[in-house]
N, C-alpha and C positions, 0 to 999 in steps of 0.2 A: 576845605573846598576842593584839595587833590585828594585827597580820601575818598571824596564821594565819587571823584570823576572815574576814580581807579575801579571802583564798584563797579561803579554803572557800564566801564569798558569790559569790564570780566566777565556780565551779566550778558554783554552782546555777543564776547566769544562766545560762552557756554549755548548762547541761542542758536549760534552758526553754525557751530557742529554738531547740534541737534537735529538740525535738516536731515529730514530722510532723502534717498535718492530716488532717484526714480524706478527704481527694483524695488525699495523698499514700497514706494507706493504700490508697487504693482501686487505688490506679494499680499499687502495689506485688504487691498480688494479679493483676492485669491482666500484668505482667510475668512473675512466678510462673507464668502459666497459658501464655503464650506459651515459654516456658521447657518445662514440660512437653510443649508441643507438639514443641517443638523437641527436644525427648528421646527422642521417637518417629519423628521425622522421616529417611524415606529421602535423604539428602544434608543440603547446608550451608545456612541459614536465615539472613535479616536484616532486620528489622524498624525504620521508623521508622514513630513518628506525630507529631503538630503539631495543638495547640488553636488553632485559627483565632479564636477568641473571646480567649484569654488570652496565646497566642504560644507557652505551651510546651509543651514538645518531650518524647516519650521513646522509645527505642529497643532491641531487641536484635540486637547484632552493627552497631550503624547505621555504622559507622565501616571495615566491613570490603569492599572491592572485590569487586563483581560484574560478569558479565555482563551485556547491559543487553539484547540481543537488539534489538526494535525499540522498545523504552524509550525508544534514545539518537536515534529522531525529536523528543521533546521540545526537547533542546537545538539540534537542528536549526530546528525550529520556530519558536523563539526567537532564531535568529541570521538566518533568513529573515526575520522580522518586523522588528528592527534593521536590516541592510540596507534595508529598504524605505525606513522612516522617515530613512538617512539619505541618499537617493539613488540605492541603486545600479542599483537597477530600480525599477518601479513595480508593485504587486499586479495591476494589470488589464494589465501587460505579457502578450502571446500569446507561448507559446514552444511548439515543434513537435519530438516524440519522434516518432523513426524508427525502424523494426523492428528496425534491428539493435542501440538502445538497450536493449531489451526484456529484463528478467532475470524468474528464476522466485521461486518464493515465494508471498507473499499478494500480494493483487491483483487490481485486474481490467484493467487497462491491456495486459497483456501477451494479454488475449485476443483485445483489440481490433485486436493488433497484427500479431496471425497472420495477419491478412487483407493483409499486405504494404504495407498503407494508412497515411502517415504521421497520426499524431494529433497536433492544436493543442489547447491549453488557455490560460487564464491562468493567470499565477502562483497567485493564490488559487485555482482548482480543484486544480491542482496541490498544494499544500500541504494541502487537503482532503483528497484522494487518498489520501497518505501517512500522515495522522494516521486517519479514519475507516476507511480501508479496509487499513490498514496497506501499501500500494502500494509493493514495492520498486524498483518502476521509474522512478516517481514520486518516492522518497527520492530516487535517486540524483542525478536532474535538479536536485531540490533542494540535494542537495551539491555539484554544479556551480558553481550558480548562489551558493550563499553562500559558497562555500568553505571547506574542509576544515580547514585551520590559522588561520580564521574563526572556526569554531562552539569552537575550542578556548582561540583567542584568549578570546573572549567570557567562555567559563566561567572561566578564568584572572582576568579584569575581577572577576565576580561573584562570587570568594572559592571557586570549585568546583575545585581543582589536580586533584581526581581523576575528574575525569568528562572522561572523554577519546574524541574521535570518529576511529579508527582505520583504518576502512576502512571501502568502500560495501558496500550487502549484495549478498549471495550471490557473494561473492569468496572461492572455495574456496581458492583459494593463500596469501589472508590469514588464512586459519583455520589452514590447516596451521602456521604461524607462530608461532601464538598472536598475532597482532596482533583481539584481539579492541574491541568499545566498548563500556568499562566506567564505572562511578560506583562508588556507595556509596546506601546507603538514607536517610542524613542527608543527603548533595548532594543529590540529586535529588527527596526530599519539600519540602528551603527553595528549591531552584528554581518548584516548582510553587505553593509558599505565595506567591514574589514574582508569579507571574502572577497568582494569587488577587489580589493586593493593589493589584493595577494597577501594580507596579514594576518589570517587564519591558518596557522602553522605553514605555509609557505605556497608561491606562488603555482606550481604543480599543482599542489593538493586543492586551492583555489578555482584553478580554472578548471579542473575534475568536476567540483561540487558546482559548479555555473553549468556545466553539460546536462549535469541531471537536470536542474531547475528549469536548465530552457525547454526541457519536453513536457514540461506542465503549460498547460493554456487554461486559465484560469478565467477571474474576472476581471484582474487588471488588462490582460492582454482583450477582452471583451469592449473594456472601455477607450480602445487606440484606437489608431488607423492599422487597417489591415498589412502593414508592410515596416510597423515598427515590433522589433522582437524583443521578448523579455524572459528575465530568470526568475522564476517565483517559487512561493508554496502556500496552497489554498488551505483552509481551514474549516470543516463544517461541524456543530452540532446541532442540537436543536434547540432553539432561540438562540443562535449564534455563528458568526459568520464572518470570516478572517482570509486576509492573505497580505504575505509581505515579497517582499522582490524590486529588483530593479527593470527599468526602463531604458532600452539601450538607443533612444533619442539623438540621431547625429548632431555632435554639436554640444548636446546641455543632454546625459545621460543623467539619469537620478535615481533614486530609492524613493521606493512607497509605502508606509506600512497601514494596512488598513483593520480596525477590530471594530466589534461590535458586539451587542450583549444583549437579551431580551428583545429581543426583536420577532417581526413577523415572517417565516419561512418562507413566505413566497416572493420575499423583497430582500435582496443582498444590497448595502449600500457601495460596495467594492466597483461596480463599473461605473457607477455615477461619480464615486468619490475621484474615479480615477480620469475622468473627463475633464473636470474641474480642476486638478492640481496637471494636467497634462497640457491644458492651455495656457497657462501659465509658464510654465517649462517653454512652451511650443514659442511664442514671444520672447523670452530670452533666447532662444536658440536663431532666431532670425533676426534678430536685429542685432548693433553694436549697444555701447554702454550709455548712447544717449539715445535709444530706442529708436536710431535709423535703421529702416528695414533695410536688410542686405539683402539685393538681388542675384 
């Protein structure tokens, strides 16, 4: 009889500890809303979010590998700063880009190189062009400086085995071989979290990396109120859209990573996913732990 009572007591204790918190219930509703959006979305969707106040995260298909397009420039950015700190080069060193190195797609350097005159930039300016303008010519120069294998080695060191730089920008032969640059929402969001917390290279490097990312205005910014600051990197391929970045919501900043593939190019999922996730964090920011709205 005593043994039976003990089992019943332990079961009751387990039941009690398993009860969700109010924020758990809110998170469940948010994920359900993301699932409803995914059900009506024409393509594959992955989402990951990290609460930068608590470190808690949630995701929808967060461990699925997606093509990154220009979002892969965040790992390249990280390796550039790591290499500079290791003394491989100085960010103030000057590099010259010749007309023959120009590639198409996004960016401004290709227009400057059309004159046939080489362009000389500091490495810091080169990195800024890669992030702010998403310049593909600048990116390929950064890959040459950073080393493709070294980018991937850094991702391994950080615990991101699915984040892989496999080709330079605008390499159509590599695309035909399916050598895409890839990652997952979970890994890319954690990488950006490390930048936010000053744990990627050092705090000074992280601040500078974020300053470049703050110049980007993409789908995350589109899905937010106008006064909310963001720092992100967008990516776009035929049939794929993505963006990973930080939303500097007062009192509740968060990381958001949105990835998609096999989509109708006329509809990016990023703004709507941002609106859904923002509502969750806005509620947390505006209330105490019991949901009592703060004035």
